[in-house]
C-alpha positions as CSV (number, residue, x, y, z in Angstrom):
1,X,94.4,35.2,70.9
2,X,91.5,33.0,72.1
3,X,93.4,29.7,72.4
4,X,93.4,27.2,75.3
5,X,95.6,28.0,78.3
6,X,97.1,25.4,80.6
7,X,98.0,26.1,84.2
8,X,100.7,24.6,86.4
9,X,100.6,25.5,90.1
10,X,103.4,24.5,92.5
11,X,103.9,25.2,96.2
12,X,107.5,26.4,96.9
13,X,107.9,26.8,100.6
14,X,106.0,29.9,101.6
15,X,105.3,30.8,98.0
16,X,103.0,29.5,95.2
17,X,104.3,29.6,91.6
18,X,101.7,29.6,88.8
19,X,102.6,29.1,85.2
20,X,100.1,29.9,82.4
21,X,101.0,28.2,79.1
22,X,99.3,29.0,75.8
23,X,98.5,25.6,74.2
24,X,98.8,26.9,70.6
25,X,102.1,28.8,70.9
26,X,103.8,27.3,74.0
27,X,104.4,30.8,75.4
28,X,104.6,30.9,79.2
29,X,104.0,33.5,81.9
30,X,105.1,32.8,85.5
31,X,103.9,34.6,88.7
32,X,104.7,34.1,92.3
33,X,102.2,34.8,95.1
34,X,101.6,34.1,98.8
35,X,99.9,30.7,99.5
36,X,96.9,32.5,100.9
37,X,95.8,33.6,97.5
38,X,92.8,31.7,96.0
39,X,93.4,29.3,93.1
40,X,91.1,31.4,90.9
41,X,92.9,34.6,91.6
42,X,96.3,33.0,91.0
43,X,95.2,31.6,87.6
44,X,93.6,35.0,86.7
45,X,96.9,36.8,87.5
46,X,98.9,34.3,85.5
47,X,96.5,34.6,82.6
48,X,96.5,38.4,82.6
49,X,100.3,38.3,82.6
50,X,100.3,35.9,79.7
51,X,97.9,38.1,77.7
52,X,100.0,41.2,78.5
53,X,103.2,39.5,77.2
54,X,101.4,38.3,74.1
55,X,100.1,41.8,73.4
56,X,103.5,43.3,74.1
57,X,105.1,40.9,71.7
58,X,102.5,41.9,69.0
59,X,103.6,45.5,69.5
60,X,100.6,46.7,71.6
61,X,100.5,47.4,75.3
62,X,97.5,45.5,76.9
63,X,94.6,47.6,78.2
64,X,95.2,46.4,81.8
65,X,98.9,47.4,81.8
66,X,100.0,50.7,83.2
67,X,103.3,52.0,84.3
68,X,104.2,51.8,88.0
69,X,106.1,54.3,90.1
70,X,109.0,51.9,90.5
71,X,110.5,49.3,88.2
72,X,108.3,47.0,86.2
73,X,104.7,47.2,85.0
74,X,101.5,46.8,87.0
75,X,99.1,44.3,85.3
């Protein structure tokens, strides 16, 4: 799971969209955030989501994932 990751960042109005793409598998994870977030934090968030999705696909829940009180999962 230590492959290269490509990042694509787009400004969409008052939102920033970051896509993390695993170069080896082509798997993608997309996150949306406010434009005030730093580029480093945005990339880290997208990377953590990508790793979570890869772990979930492999049948394990990532160590950073925990259930939230509402819908979804906090990563």
